[in-house]
C-alpha positions in Angstrom: 1.4 25.5 -1.6 0.3 27.8 -4.6 -3.3 28.4 -4.5 -6.1 30.5 -6.1 -9.5 31.4 -4.8 -12.8 32.6 -6.4 -15.4 33.3 -3.7 -15.9 30.1 -1.5 -14.0 27.9 -4.0 -10.2 27.3 -3.6 -7.9 25.7 -6.1 -4.6 24.1 -4.7 -1.9 23.0 -7.1 -0.8 19.5 -6.6 1.9 17.4 -8.4 -0.4 14.4 -9.4 -3.9 13.1 -9.3 -4.4 11.3 -6.0 -5.6 7.7 -5.7 -9.4 7.3 -5.5 -10.3 9.7 -8.3 -11.9 8.7 -11.4 -12.1 10.7 -14.7 -15.4 12.2 -15.6 -16.6 14.3 -18.4 -16.4 18.0 -17.9 -17.3 20.8 -17.4 -17.1 21.1 -13.6 -19.8 23.0 -12.1 -20.0 23.9 -8.3 -22.8 25.6 -6.7 -21.6 28.2 -4.4 -22.5 27.6 -0.7 -25.4 30.2 -0.9 -26.9 28.4 -3.8 -27.2 31.9 -5.6 -24.0 31.4 -7.9 -22.2 28.9 -9.9 -18.5 28.3 -10.5 -18.1 26.8 -13.9 -14.8 25.5 -15.4 -14.6 24.2 -19.0 -11.8 22.7 -21.0 -10.2 20.7 -18.1 -10.1 17.0 -17.4 -12.1 16.6 -14.2 -11.5 13.7 -11.7 -14.3 13.0 -9.0 -13.8 11.1 -5.9 -14.8 7.6 -5.7 -15.9 5.5 -2.6 -12.1 4.5 -2.3 -11.3 8.4 -2.0 -13.7 8.5 0.7 -12.4 5.7 2.5 -9.0 7.1 2.3 -10.0 10.4 3.8 -11.5 9.0 6.8 -15.0 9.2 5.7 -14.8 12.2 3.4 -14.8 15.1 5.8 -11.7 16.6 4.4 -12.0 15.5 0.7 -11.7 17.7 -2.3 -14.9 18.4 -4.4 -12.9 17.6 -7.5 -9.3 17.4 -9.0 -8.8 19.1 -12.3 -5.9 19.1 -14.9 -5.7 22.3 -16.9 -3.8 22.1 -20.0 -3.5 25.7 -20.8 -4.6 29.1 -19.1 -8.1 28.2 -18.0 -11.0 30.7 -17.0 -13.1 30.1 -13.9 -16.6 31.6 -14.9 -18.6 32.9 -12.0 -22.2 33.1 -12.7 -24.0 35.3 -10.1 -27.8 34.6 -10.0 -28.4 37.9 -8.2 -27.1 41.3 -7.7 -24.0 40.9 -5.6 -22.5 43.5 -3.3 -19.2 41.4 -3.4 -18.6 40.6 -7.2 -15.8 38.0 -7.7 -13.1 38.9 -10.1 -12.5 36.5 -13.1 -10.0 33.8 -12.3 -7.6 32.2 -14.7 -5.8 29.3 -13.6 -2.5 28.6 -15.3 -1.9 24.9 -16.7 -1.5 22.4 -13.8 -3.3 20.0 -11.6 -5.5 21.4 -8.9 -7.4 20.1 -5.9 -10.8 21.8 -6.0 -12.3 22.6 -2.3 -15.3 24.5 -1.3 -15.4 26.6 1.8 -18.0 25.6 4.2 -19.8 27.9 6.8 -19.3 26.2 10.2 -21.5 28.9 11.9 -23.9 27.3 14.4 -27.3 29.0 13.8 -29.3 27.2 16.6 -29.0 30.2 19.0 -27.2 28.3 21.5 
């Protein structure tokens, strides 16, 4: 599967928009997991999960954040809100349909 990544956001090319996603007005903005940066994608069709998508994915635990359709080369803008020691390169997605996923830190910080 063709994929692209910018920091904690991954884009996986898919062949069609899955059942249970409804078209919404863009742009798509996803806050990075740290809360200190924003990934912004404009000029695409944005499809967000509905209750049906959550039901189809067994409660939403493995559900994409969104589905996007890019009609032309589309930049993913990375807005850093602090001085980052690991800057992200500018990402350009080629035309296509993408499942957008956010990496989650599953580290247990309870000290156990």
